[in-house]
mmCIF file of the protein (N, C-alpha, C, O) and its ligand, coordinates in Angstrom:
data_MODEL
# 
_entry.id   MODEL 
# 
loop_
_entity.id 
_entity.type 
_entity.pdbx_number_of_molecules 
1 polymer     1 
2 non-polymer 1 
# 
_entity_poly.entity_id                      1 
_entity_poly.type                           'polypeptide(L)' 
_entity_poly.nstd_linkage                   no 
_entity_poly.nstd_monomer                   no 
_entity_poly.pdbx_seq_one_letter_code       MMNVIEFFKNIPKKKCHQCGHEMNEKADCYGNICDECDHPAR 
_entity_poly.pdbx_seq_one_letter_code_can   MMNVIEFFKNIPKKKCHQCGHEMNEKADCYGNICDECDHPAR 
_entity_poly.pdbx_strand_id                 A 
# 
loop_
_entity_poly_seq.entity_id 
_entity_poly_seq.num 
_entity_poly_seq.mon_id 
_entity_poly_seq.hetero 
1 1  MET n 
1 2  MET n 
1 3  ASN n 
1 4  VAL n 
1 5  ILE n 
1 6  GLU n 
1 7  PHE n 
1 8  PHE n 
1 9  LYS n 
1 10 ASN n 
1 11 ILE n 
1 12 PRO n 
1 13 LYS n 
1 14 LYS n 
1 15 LYS n 
1 16 CYS n 
1 17 HIS n 
1 18 GLN n 
1 19 CYS n 
1 20 GLY n 
1 21 HIS n 
1 22 GLU n 
1 23 MET n 
1 24 ASN n 
1 25 GLU n 
1 26 LYS n 
1 27 ALA n 
1 28 ASP n 
1 29 CYS n 
1 30 TYR n 
1 31 GLY n 
1 32 ASN n 
1 33 ILE n 
1 34 CYS n 
1 35 ASP n 
1 36 GLU n 
1 37 CYS n 
1 38 ASP n 
1 39 HIS n 
1 40 PRO n 
1 41 ALA n 
1 42 ARG n 
# 
loop_
_struct_asym.id 
_struct_asym.entity_id 
A 1 
B 2 
# 
loop_
_chem_comp.id 
_chem_comp.type 
_chem_comp.mon_nstd_flag 
ALA 'L-peptide linking' y 
ARG 'L-peptide linking' y 
ASN 'L-peptide linking' y 
ASP 'L-peptide linking' y 
CYS 'L-peptide linking' y 
GLN 'L-peptide linking' y 
GLU 'L-peptide linking' y 
GLY 'peptide linking'   y 
HIS 'L-peptide linking' y 
ILE 'L-peptide linking' y 
LYS 'L-peptide linking' y 
MET 'L-peptide linking' y 
PHE 'L-peptide linking' y 
PRO 'L-peptide linking' y 
TYR 'L-peptide linking' y 
VAL 'L-peptide linking' y 
ZN  non-polymer         . 
# 
_pdbx_entity_nonpoly.entity_id   2 
_pdbx_entity_nonpoly.name        ? 
_pdbx_entity_nonpoly.comp_id     ZN 
# 
_pdbx_nonpoly_scheme.asym_id         B 
_pdbx_nonpoly_scheme.entity_id       2 
_pdbx_nonpoly_scheme.mon_id          ZN 
_pdbx_nonpoly_scheme.ndb_seq_num     1 
_pdbx_nonpoly_scheme.pdb_seq_num     101 
_pdbx_nonpoly_scheme.auth_seq_num    101 
_pdbx_nonpoly_scheme.pdb_mon_id      ZN 
_pdbx_nonpoly_scheme.auth_mon_id     ZN 
_pdbx_nonpoly_scheme.pdb_strand_id   A 
_pdbx_nonpoly_scheme.pdb_ins_code    . 
# 
loop_
_atom_site.group_PDB 
_atom_site.id 
_atom_site.type_symbol 
_atom_site.label_atom_id 
_atom_site.label_alt_id 
_atom_site.label_comp_id 
_atom_site.label_asym_id 
_atom_site.label_entity_id 
_atom_site.label_seq_id 
_atom_site.pdbx_PDB_ins_code 
_atom_site.Cartn_x 
_atom_site.Cartn_y 
_atom_site.Cartn_z 
_atom_site.occupancy 
_atom_site.B_iso_or_equiv 
_atom_site.pdbx_formal_charge 
_atom_site.auth_seq_id 
_atom_site.auth_comp_id 
_atom_site.auth_asym_id 
_atom_site.auth_atom_id 
_atom_site.pdbx_PDB_model_num 
ATOM   1   N  N  . MET A 1 1  ? 118.437 113.426 108.134 1.00 0.00 ? 1   MET A N  1 
ATOM   2   C  CA . MET A 1 1  ? 117.210 112.998 108.876 1.00 0.00 ? 1   MET A CA 1 
ATOM   3   C  C  . MET A 1 1  ? 117.459 111.802 109.869 1.00 0.00 ? 1   MET A C  1 
ATOM   4   O  O  . MET A 1 1  ? 117.383 110.613 109.558 1.00 0.00 ? 1   MET A O  1 
ATOM   5   N  N  . MET A 1 2  ? 117.745 112.265 111.021 1.00 0.00 ? 2   MET A N  1 
ATOM   6   C  CA . MET A 1 2  ? 118.135 111.328 112.092 1.00 0.00 ? 2   MET A CA 1 
ATOM   7   C  C  . MET A 1 2  ? 116.906 110.144 112.312 1.00 0.00 ? 2   MET A C  1 
ATOM   8   O  O  . MET A 1 2  ? 117.165 108.982 112.627 1.00 0.00 ? 2   MET A O  1 
ATOM   9   N  N  . ASN A 1 3  ? 115.704 110.601 112.114 1.00 0.00 ? 3   ASN A N  1 
ATOM   10  C  CA . ASN A 1 3  ? 114.770 109.895 112.364 1.00 0.00 ? 3   ASN A CA 1 
ATOM   11  C  C  . ASN A 1 3  ? 114.567 108.598 111.425 1.00 0.00 ? 3   ASN A C  1 
ATOM   12  O  O  . ASN A 1 3  ? 114.154 107.511 111.828 1.00 0.00 ? 3   ASN A O  1 
ATOM   13  N  N  . VAL A 1 4  ? 114.903 108.886 110.205 1.00 0.00 ? 4   VAL A N  1 
ATOM   14  C  CA . VAL A 1 4  ? 114.905 107.713 109.082 1.00 0.00 ? 4   VAL A CA 1 
ATOM   15  C  C  . VAL A 1 4  ? 116.021 106.703 109.590 1.00 0.00 ? 4   VAL A C  1 
ATOM   16  O  O  . VAL A 1 4  ? 115.689 105.518 109.640 1.00 0.00 ? 4   VAL A O  1 
ATOM   17  N  N  . ILE A 1 5  ? 117.099 106.992 109.909 1.00 0.00 ? 5   ILE A N  1 
ATOM   18  C  CA . ILE A 1 5  ? 118.149 105.986 110.290 1.00 0.00 ? 5   ILE A CA 1 
ATOM   19  C  C  . ILE A 1 5  ? 117.869 105.372 111.463 1.00 0.00 ? 5   ILE A C  1 
ATOM   20  O  O  . ILE A 1 5  ? 118.156 104.178 111.545 1.00 0.00 ? 5   ILE A O  1 
ATOM   21  N  N  . GLU A 1 6  ? 117.285 106.012 112.553 1.00 0.00 ? 6   GLU A N  1 
ATOM   22  C  CA . GLU A 1 6  ? 116.761 105.244 113.721 1.00 0.00 ? 6   GLU A CA 1 
ATOM   23  C  C  . GLU A 1 6  ? 115.548 104.229 113.449 1.00 0.00 ? 6   GLU A C  1 
ATOM   24  O  O  . GLU A 1 6  ? 115.351 103.153 114.014 1.00 0.00 ? 6   GLU A O  1 
ATOM   25  N  N  . PHE A 1 7  ? 114.807 104.821 112.473 1.00 0.00 ? 7   PHE A N  1 
ATOM   26  C  CA . PHE A 1 7  ? 113.599 103.928 112.172 1.00 0.00 ? 7   PHE A CA 1 
ATOM   27  C  C  . PHE A 1 7  ? 114.060 102.452 111.563 1.00 0.00 ? 7   PHE A C  1 
ATOM   28  O  O  . PHE A 1 7  ? 113.508 101.380 111.808 1.00 0.00 ? 7   PHE A O  1 
ATOM   29  N  N  . PHE A 1 8  ? 115.039 102.637 110.835 1.00 0.00 ? 8   PHE A N  1 
ATOM   30  C  CA . PHE A 1 8  ? 115.554 101.285 109.990 1.00 0.00 ? 8   PHE A CA 1 
ATOM   31  C  C  . PHE A 1 8  ? 116.364 100.422 111.221 1.00 0.00 ? 8   PHE A C  1 
ATOM   32  O  O  . PHE A 1 8  ? 116.193 99.213  111.383 1.00 0.00 ? 8   PHE A O  1 
ATOM   33  N  N  . LYS A 1 9  ? 117.176 101.164 111.969 1.00 0.00 ? 9   LYS A N  1 
ATOM   34  C  CA . LYS A 1 9  ? 117.756 100.471 112.994 1.00 0.00 ? 9   LYS A CA 1 
ATOM   35  C  C  . LYS A 1 9  ? 116.952 99.709  113.953 1.00 0.00 ? 9   LYS A C  1 
ATOM   36  O  O  . LYS A 1 9  ? 117.415 98.706  114.498 1.00 0.00 ? 9   LYS A O  1 
ATOM   37  N  N  . ASN A 1 10 ? 115.796 100.131 114.178 1.00 0.00 ? 10  ASN A N  1 
ATOM   38  C  CA . ASN A 1 10 ? 114.789 99.630  115.221 1.00 0.00 ? 10  ASN A CA 1 
ATOM   39  C  C  . ASN A 1 10 ? 113.919 98.531  114.475 1.00 0.00 ? 10  ASN A C  1 
ATOM   40  O  O  . ASN A 1 10 ? 113.166 97.842  115.163 1.00 0.00 ? 10  ASN A O  1 
ATOM   41  N  N  . ILE A 1 11 ? 113.981 98.342  113.157 1.00 0.00 ? 11  ILE A N  1 
ATOM   42  C  CA . ILE A 1 11 ? 113.073 97.500  112.533 1.00 0.00 ? 11  ILE A CA 1 
ATOM   43  C  C  . ILE A 1 11 ? 113.704 95.954  112.941 1.00 0.00 ? 11  ILE A C  1 
ATOM   44  O  O  . ILE A 1 11 ? 114.892 95.651  112.834 1.00 0.00 ? 11  ILE A O  1 
ATOM   45  N  N  . PRO A 1 12 ? 112.707 95.136  113.389 1.00 0.00 ? 12  PRO A N  1 
ATOM   46  C  CA . PRO A 1 12 ? 113.077 93.775  113.880 1.00 0.00 ? 12  PRO A CA 1 
ATOM   47  C  C  . PRO A 1 12 ? 113.210 92.794  112.645 1.00 0.00 ? 12  PRO A C  1 
ATOM   48  O  O  . PRO A 1 12 ? 112.863 93.138  111.516 1.00 0.00 ? 12  PRO A O  1 
ATOM   49  N  N  . LYS A 1 13 ? 113.651 91.753  112.890 1.00 0.00 ? 13  LYS A N  1 
ATOM   50  C  CA . LYS A 1 13 ? 113.822 90.746  111.813 1.00 0.00 ? 13  LYS A CA 1 
ATOM   51  C  C  . LYS A 1 13 ? 112.485 90.597  111.092 1.00 0.00 ? 13  LYS A C  1 
ATOM   52  O  O  . LYS A 1 13 ? 111.433 90.466  111.716 1.00 0.00 ? 13  LYS A O  1 
ATOM   53  N  N  . LYS A 1 14 ? 112.557 90.621  109.705 1.00 0.00 ? 14  LYS A N  1 
ATOM   54  C  CA . LYS A 1 14 ? 111.316 90.484  108.968 1.00 0.00 ? 14  LYS A CA 1 
ATOM   55  C  C  . LYS A 1 14 ? 110.543 89.316  109.068 1.00 0.00 ? 14  LYS A C  1 
ATOM   56  O  O  . LYS A 1 14 ? 111.137 88.245  108.939 1.00 0.00 ? 14  LYS A O  1 
ATOM   57  N  N  . LYS A 1 15 ? 109.245 89.315  109.289 1.00 0.00 ? 15  LYS A N  1 
ATOM   58  C  CA . LYS A 1 15 ? 108.563 88.075  109.236 1.00 0.00 ? 15  LYS A CA 1 
ATOM   59  C  C  . LYS A 1 15 ? 107.539 88.029  108.434 1.00 0.00 ? 15  LYS A C  1 
ATOM   60  O  O  . LYS A 1 15 ? 106.829 89.029  108.328 1.00 0.00 ? 15  LYS A O  1 
ATOM   61  N  N  . CYS A 1 16 ? 107.262 86.882  107.722 1.00 0.00 ? 16  CYS A N  1 
ATOM   62  C  CA . CYS A 1 16 ? 106.213 86.655  106.929 1.00 0.00 ? 16  CYS A CA 1 
ATOM   63  C  C  . CYS A 1 16 ? 104.845 86.968  107.443 1.00 0.00 ? 16  CYS A C  1 
ATOM   64  O  O  . CYS A 1 16 ? 104.450 86.518  108.518 1.00 0.00 ? 16  CYS A O  1 
ATOM   65  N  N  . HIS A 1 17 ? 104.125 87.735  106.677 1.00 0.00 ? 17  HIS A N  1 
ATOM   66  C  CA . HIS A 1 17 ? 102.730 88.136  107.054 1.00 0.00 ? 17  HIS A CA 1 
ATOM   67  C  C  . HIS A 1 17 ? 101.876 86.935  107.031 1.00 0.00 ? 17  HIS A C  1 
ATOM   68  O  O  . HIS A 1 17 ? 100.796 86.901  107.619 1.00 0.00 ? 17  HIS A O  1 
ATOM   69  N  N  . GLN A 1 18 ? 102.312 86.038  106.415 1.00 0.00 ? 18  GLN A N  1 
ATOM   70  C  CA . GLN A 1 18 ? 101.585 84.838  105.899 1.00 0.00 ? 18  GLN A CA 1 
ATOM   71  C  C  . GLN A 1 18 ? 101.428 83.886  107.190 1.00 0.00 ? 18  GLN A C  1 
ATOM   72  O  O  . GLN A 1 18 ? 100.380 83.562  107.750 1.00 0.00 ? 18  GLN A O  1 
ATOM   73  N  N  . CYS A 1 19 ? 102.806 83.509  107.523 1.00 0.00 ? 19  CYS A N  1 
ATOM   74  C  CA . CYS A 1 19 ? 102.825 82.375  108.513 1.00 0.00 ? 19  CYS A CA 1 
ATOM   75  C  C  . CYS A 1 19 ? 103.720 82.895  109.728 1.00 0.00 ? 19  CYS A C  1 
ATOM   76  O  O  . CYS A 1 19 ? 103.825 82.225  110.756 1.00 0.00 ? 19  CYS A O  1 
ATOM   77  N  N  . GLY A 1 20 ? 104.339 84.087  109.565 1.00 0.00 ? 20  GLY A N  1 
ATOM   78  C  CA . GLY A 1 20 ? 104.992 84.698  110.808 1.00 0.00 ? 20  GLY A CA 1 
ATOM   79  C  C  . GLY A 1 20 ? 106.249 84.174  110.972 1.00 0.00 ? 20  GLY A C  1 
ATOM   80  O  O  . GLY A 1 20 ? 106.806 84.389  112.048 1.00 0.00 ? 20  GLY A O  1 
ATOM   81  N  N  . HIS A 1 21 ? 106.888 83.447  110.018 1.00 0.00 ? 21  HIS A N  1 
ATOM   82  C  CA . HIS A 1 21 ? 108.002 82.874  110.061 1.00 0.00 ? 21  HIS A CA 1 
ATOM   83  C  C  . HIS A 1 21 ? 109.226 83.806  109.825 1.00 0.00 ? 21  HIS A C  1 
ATOM   84  O  O  . HIS A 1 21 ? 109.090 84.506  108.822 1.00 0.00 ? 21  HIS A O  1 
ATOM   85  N  N  . GLU A 1 22 ? 110.355 83.977  110.486 1.00 0.00 ? 22  GLU A N  1 
ATOM   86  C  CA . GLU A 1 22 ? 111.462 84.895  110.182 1.00 0.00 ? 22  GLU A CA 1 
ATOM   87  C  C  . GLU A 1 22 ? 111.962 84.707  108.849 1.00 0.00 ? 22  GLU A C  1 
ATOM   88  O  O  . GLU A 1 22 ? 112.112 83.559  108.433 1.00 0.00 ? 22  GLU A O  1 
ATOM   89  N  N  . MET A 1 23 ? 112.265 85.793  108.062 1.00 0.00 ? 23  MET A N  1 
ATOM   90  C  CA . MET A 1 23 ? 112.757 85.729  106.644 1.00 0.00 ? 23  MET A CA 1 
ATOM   91  C  C  . MET A 1 23 ? 114.061 86.185  106.892 1.00 0.00 ? 23  MET A C  1 
ATOM   92  O  O  . MET A 1 23 ? 114.447 86.826  107.869 1.00 0.00 ? 23  MET A O  1 
ATOM   93  N  N  . ASN A 1 24 ? 114.876 85.700  105.670 1.00 0.00 ? 24  ASN A N  1 
ATOM   94  C  CA . ASN A 1 24 ? 116.143 86.350  105.477 1.00 0.00 ? 24  ASN A CA 1 
ATOM   95  C  C  . ASN A 1 24 ? 116.031 87.586  104.608 1.00 0.00 ? 24  ASN A C  1 
ATOM   96  O  O  . ASN A 1 24 ? 115.051 87.914  103.939 1.00 0.00 ? 24  ASN A O  1 
ATOM   97  N  N  . GLU A 1 25 ? 117.167 88.210  104.721 1.00 0.00 ? 25  GLU A N  1 
ATOM   98  C  CA . GLU A 1 25 ? 117.170 89.613  104.027 1.00 0.00 ? 25  GLU A CA 1 
ATOM   99  C  C  . GLU A 1 25 ? 116.995 89.466  102.553 1.00 0.00 ? 25  GLU A C  1 
ATOM   100 O  O  . GLU A 1 25 ? 116.471 90.348  101.872 1.00 0.00 ? 25  GLU A O  1 
ATOM   101 N  N  . LYS A 1 26 ? 117.431 88.364  102.081 1.00 0.00 ? 26  LYS A N  1 
ATOM   102 C  CA . LYS A 1 26 ? 117.323 88.064  100.445 1.00 0.00 ? 26  LYS A CA 1 
ATOM   103 C  C  . LYS A 1 26 ? 115.683 88.072  100.197 1.00 0.00 ? 26  LYS A C  1 
ATOM   104 O  O  . LYS A 1 26 ? 115.323 88.445  99.080  1.00 0.00 ? 26  LYS A O  1 
ATOM   105 N  N  . ALA A 1 27 ? 114.847 87.760  100.976 1.00 0.00 ? 27  ALA A N  1 
ATOM   106 C  CA . ALA A 1 27 ? 113.537 87.706  100.786 1.00 0.00 ? 27  ALA A CA 1 
ATOM   107 C  C  . ALA A 1 27 ? 112.798 89.124  100.531 1.00 0.00 ? 27  ALA A C  1 
ATOM   108 O  O  . ALA A 1 27 ? 111.595 89.266  100.311 1.00 0.00 ? 27  ALA A O  1 
ATOM   109 N  N  . ASP A 1 28 ? 113.677 90.039  100.599 1.00 0.00 ? 28  ASP A N  1 
ATOM   110 C  CA . ASP A 1 28 ? 113.244 91.540  100.476 1.00 0.00 ? 28  ASP A CA 1 
ATOM   111 C  C  . ASP A 1 28 ? 112.396 91.709  99.282  1.00 0.00 ? 28  ASP A C  1 
ATOM   112 O  O  . ASP A 1 28 ? 111.332 92.313  99.415  1.00 0.00 ? 28  ASP A O  1 
ATOM   113 N  N  . CYS A 1 29 ? 112.761 91.223  98.075  1.00 0.00 ? 29  CYS A N  1 
ATOM   114 C  CA . CYS A 1 29 ? 112.044 91.510  96.977  1.00 0.00 ? 29  CYS A CA 1 
ATOM   115 C  C  . CYS A 1 29 ? 110.738 90.920  96.966  1.00 0.00 ? 29  CYS A C  1 
ATOM   116 O  O  . CYS A 1 29 ? 109.848 91.325  96.218  1.00 0.00 ? 29  CYS A O  1 
ATOM   117 N  N  . TYR A 1 30 ? 110.597 89.946  97.799  1.00 0.00 ? 30  TYR A N  1 
ATOM   118 C  CA . TYR A 1 30 ? 109.239 89.426  97.710  1.00 0.00 ? 30  TYR A CA 1 
ATOM   119 C  C  . TYR A 1 30 ? 108.091 89.925  98.515  1.00 0.00 ? 30  TYR A C  1 
ATOM   120 O  O  . TYR A 1 30 ? 106.983 89.389  98.528  1.00 0.00 ? 30  TYR A O  1 
ATOM   121 N  N  . GLY A 1 31 ? 108.484 91.160  99.294  1.00 0.00 ? 31  GLY A N  1 
ATOM   122 C  CA . GLY A 1 31 ? 107.775 91.824  99.968  1.00 0.00 ? 31  GLY A CA 1 
ATOM   123 C  C  . GLY A 1 31 ? 107.575 91.303  101.385 1.00 0.00 ? 31  GLY A C  1 
ATOM   124 O  O  . GLY A 1 31 ? 108.595 91.131  102.052 1.00 0.00 ? 31  GLY A O  1 
ATOM   125 N  N  . ASN A 1 32 ? 106.474 91.048  101.892 1.00 0.00 ? 32  ASN A N  1 
ATOM   126 C  CA . ASN A 1 32 ? 106.343 90.555  103.278 1.00 0.00 ? 32  ASN A CA 1 
ATOM   127 C  C  . ASN A 1 32 ? 106.000 89.033  103.498 1.00 0.00 ? 32  ASN A C  1 
ATOM   128 O  O  . ASN A 1 32 ? 105.542 88.563  104.539 1.00 0.00 ? 32  ASN A O  1 
ATOM   129 N  N  . ILE A 1 33 ? 106.268 88.408  102.459 1.00 0.00 ? 33  ILE A N  1 
ATOM   130 C  CA . ILE A 1 33 ? 105.920 86.803  102.368 1.00 0.00 ? 33  ILE A CA 1 
ATOM   131 C  C  . ILE A 1 33 ? 107.141 86.019  102.133 1.00 0.00 ? 33  ILE A C  1 
ATOM   132 O  O  . ILE A 1 33 ? 107.958 86.313  101.261 1.00 0.00 ? 33  ILE A O  1 
ATOM   133 N  N  . CYS A 1 34 ? 107.264 84.890  103.027 1.00 0.00 ? 34  CYS A N  1 
ATOM   134 C  CA . CYS A 1 34 ? 108.225 84.129  102.916 1.00 0.00 ? 34  CYS A CA 1 
ATOM   135 C  C  . CYS A 1 34 ? 108.429 83.334  101.620 1.00 0.00 ? 34  CYS A C  1 
ATOM   136 O  O  . CYS A 1 34 ? 107.550 83.425  100.762 1.00 0.00 ? 34  CYS A O  1 
ATOM   137 N  N  . ASP A 1 35 ? 109.405 82.634  101.415 1.00 0.00 ? 35  ASP A N  1 
ATOM   138 C  CA . ASP A 1 35 ? 109.478 81.810  100.281 1.00 0.00 ? 35  ASP A CA 1 
ATOM   139 C  C  . ASP A 1 35 ? 108.637 80.628  100.214 1.00 0.00 ? 35  ASP A C  1 
ATOM   140 O  O  . ASP A 1 35 ? 108.237 80.175  99.142  1.00 0.00 ? 35  ASP A O  1 
ATOM   141 N  N  . GLU A 1 36 ? 108.346 80.090  101.418 1.00 0.00 ? 36  GLU A N  1 
ATOM   142 C  CA . GLU A 1 36 ? 107.305 78.970  101.451 1.00 0.00 ? 36  GLU A CA 1 
ATOM   143 C  C  . GLU A 1 36 ? 106.010 79.443  101.020 1.00 0.00 ? 36  GLU A C  1 
ATOM   144 O  O  . GLU A 1 36 ? 105.493 78.886  100.051 1.00 0.00 ? 36  GLU A O  1 
ATOM   145 N  N  . CYS A 1 37 ? 105.354 80.481  101.657 1.00 0.00 ? 37  CYS A N  1 
ATOM   146 C  CA . CYS A 1 37 ? 104.094 81.012  101.322 1.00 0.00 ? 37  CYS A CA 1 
ATOM   147 C  C  . CYS A 1 37 ? 104.156 81.844  99.885  1.00 0.00 ? 37  CYS A C  1 
ATOM   148 O  O  . CYS A 1 37 ? 103.104 82.170  99.336  1.00 0.00 ? 37  CYS A O  1 
ATOM   149 N  N  . ASP A 1 38 ? 105.223 82.113  99.407  1.00 0.00 ? 38  ASP A N  1 
ATOM   150 C  CA . ASP A 1 38 ? 105.286 82.867  98.156  1.00 0.00 ? 38  ASP A CA 1 
ATOM   151 C  C  . ASP A 1 38 ? 105.425 81.659  97.085  1.00 0.00 ? 38  ASP A C  1 
ATOM   152 O  O  . ASP A 1 38 ? 105.232 81.984  95.913  1.00 0.00 ? 38  ASP A O  1 
ATOM   153 N  N  . HIS A 1 39 ? 105.712 80.414  97.330  1.00 0.00 ? 39  HIS A N  1 
ATOM   154 C  CA . HIS A 1 39 ? 105.868 79.488  96.446  1.00 0.00 ? 39  HIS A CA 1 
ATOM   155 C  C  . HIS A 1 39 ? 104.675 79.189  95.530  1.00 0.00 ? 39  HIS A C  1 
ATOM   156 O  O  . HIS A 1 39 ? 103.614 78.753  95.978  1.00 0.00 ? 39  HIS A O  1 
ATOM   157 N  N  . PRO A 1 40 ? 104.877 79.427  94.295  1.00 0.00 ? 40  PRO A N  1 
ATOM   158 C  CA . PRO A 1 40 ? 103.696 79.236  93.394  1.00 0.00 ? 40  PRO A CA 1 
ATOM   159 C  C  . PRO A 1 40 ? 102.969 77.749  93.399  1.00 0.00 ? 40  PRO A C  1 
ATOM   160 O  O  . PRO A 1 40 ? 101.836 77.649  92.927  1.00 0.00 ? 40  PRO A O  1 
ATOM   161 N  N  . ALA A 1 41 ? 103.518 76.825  93.838  1.00 0.00 ? 41  ALA A N  1 
ATOM   162 C  CA . ALA A 1 41 ? 102.998 75.541  93.891  1.00 0.00 ? 41  ALA A CA 1 
ATOM   163 C  C  . ALA A 1 41 ? 101.996 75.198  95.213  1.00 0.00 ? 41  ALA A C  1 
ATOM   164 O  O  . ALA A 1 41 ? 101.342 74.170  95.390  1.00 0.00 ? 41  ALA A O  1 
ATOM   165 N  N  . ARG A 1 42 ? 102.087 76.396  96.087  1.00 0.00 ? 42  ARG A N  1 
ATOM   166 C  CA . ARG A 1 42 ? 101.237 76.229  97.182  1.00 0.00 ? 42  ARG A CA 1 
ATOM   167 C  C  . ARG A 1 42 ? 100.007 77.121  97.083  1.00 0.00 ? 42  ARG A C  1 
ATOM   168 O  O  . ARG A 1 42 ? 99.154  77.096  97.970  1.00 0.00 ? 42  ARG A O  1 
HETATM 169 ZN ZN . ZN  B 2 .  ? 105.293 82.428  105.286 1.00 0.00 2 101 ZN  A ZN 1 
# 
């Protein structure tokens, strides 16, 4: 499926849906929220 590969290639840097800050790849497991917004103390 070429379309799937192209789809992932075209994905821009992940951005937090909460604050819009760009996230690192490692934040993948947290979904679409960055560490700052995902912090339990906030
Ligand atoms: Zn955030």
